[in-house]
N, C-alpha and C positions, 0 to 999 in steps of 0.2 A: 298777326297777333290779335286776339279778341280783347276789346276794352271792357266789355260788360262781364263781371265775374259770374253772374247767373248763367249767361250764355256759355261761358267757358266750362262751368260745372256741368251743364247739359251735354256739351260736346264730350266731356270726359266720361260721363255716364253712358252715352251711346257707344263710345269707343270701348269701354269696359264690357258692355253687353255684347258687342261684336266679337271681342276677344273671347268672352265666355262661350258664345255660340261656336266659334271656330275651334276652341279647345274641346268642346263637346263632340264636334264632328270628328276630330282627330282621335278622340278616345273611342268613339264608335268604330272608326276605321281600324284602329289597332285591334279591337276586340274581334271584329269580323275577319281581319287578316290572320290573327292567331288561330282561328278555327278552320282556316283553309287547308285543304289537302287535295292533291291531284294524283290520279292513278292512270298510268298508260300501260297498254299491253302490246305484246308482239302481234304480228299479223295472224299468226296461227293460234293465238291465245295460250301458248305454252308458258309464257313468261310475262309477269306483270310487276311493275315497280310503283310504289307510292312515295311522294315527296310531301313535306310539310311546307308551311308558309315561307320558310327560309331556304327552301330548295334542297333540304337534307333528306336523304332516303330514310323512310321510316318503315317501309315494308317491301318485301320481295316474295313473290309467289312463283314457285316452279311447279308446273304440272308433271304428272308421272311420265308424260311423253318426253320430257327432257332427259330422262335416264337413257344413257347410251349415246347422247348427242356429243359431238366434239366439244370439249370444254372451252376451246377458243371461240366457238360459235355462240355458246351460252353466254360467255363473258361479253362478247361484242353486242349481243342482243340486250343484255342487261344495261349496258352503257347507253345504247340507243334509246331504250325505254326511259331511262333516267333523263336524258337530254330532252326528249319530247315532253315528258312530264314537267320539267322545269320551264320549257318554252310556253306550255299551256298555262302554267302558274303565272308567268310574267304577263300573259294576255289577260288572265282573270284579275290580277292585281291592278293592271292598267284600267280595266273597266270599272272595278270597284272604287279606285281612287277618283276617277272622273264622276261617278255617280254620287259618291259621299261628300267629297270636299271640292269638287270642281277642278278648275284649271289654275289654281293659285301656285305660287312658286314652290311652296313646300311639297305640294302634291306632285308637281312636275319633277322635283328632286327624287321623290320615292320612285316614280315611274322610271326615271333615268337610271337609278341604281339597279333596278330589276332588269332593265334592258341591257345594261352593261354586263351584269353577272350571268344572265341567261339568254344568250343570243339564239337565233334560230338554229336548229340542228343541221349539220351538213347533210346533203342528200345521200341516201344510202345506196349502195350498189344493189342490183337486183338480187333476190335470194338465190342461193346456190341450188343447183338441182338436187332433188332428193338422192340420198345415198342408195346405191343399188342393193337390192336384196339378194343374198346368196341363195341359190337353189342348187342342191347337190345333184350331180349327174345320176341318171337311173342305173347305168351299168358302166363299169370301167372298161375303156377301150385303150389298150396300150398304144403308144405312138408307133408309127412304122419305123423299122430299123433304118439307121442312116445309110444312105447310098453313097458308094465311093464316087469321087469326082470322075467325070468322063475321061477316058483314056488312062485311068489309073488301074493298077492290078489289084484284084481282090485278094487279101491275104488268105492263105490256106492254113488255118490254124488247126484244123481237125486231123491233118495228116502228120504222122510221126516219121521222122527221117532217121534211119539207122545206117551205119556203114555196111557195105556188103560183106566184109570180112572183119572178124574181131581183131582188135589190136592187142598188144602185150598187157596193158592194164586190164582189159576186159577178161583175158584168160586168167590172170593172177587172181582177180577178185571173184571169179566164178568158183574157184577152188576153196575160198575162205568162207568161214561162217561169220556172221556178225557178232557171235558170242565170243570170239577169240580176241 
């Protein structure tokens, strides 16, 4: 405890000035963070995603080349771009906090929150090979007829088998007309 009231007043004034400078630094930090936005694109630049300072998606761009892509592949790439953008945002916020306010406890709390909310994205699998392009055949070639198994008899479907002599029914119906 200080016994001199003038000295105590000077200490209070210095403390208030420090508090004012710190508050100004945090207001500057807040303004600069609110203006932040990060955009990440897919490797082939067909898809890009923009996130704001809170990590919320504020923009999605799909190139015309995404038309005809598998919807699941588009969705997976959108999510991957979003996670990469959020991880870059976390890194940019960390650098900004260290440059504006230093390593004080409040700054470390902000950095910790961003690190918790936006971890590094999981490594992605290598991209799928491109889809094959259909090329129609120049001329149609029918497949060869199926061959009977070895040792099997080939059916004789072209031959008509009739009895050598007509039976009673044949003779009866030969004399009748279909109109009767």
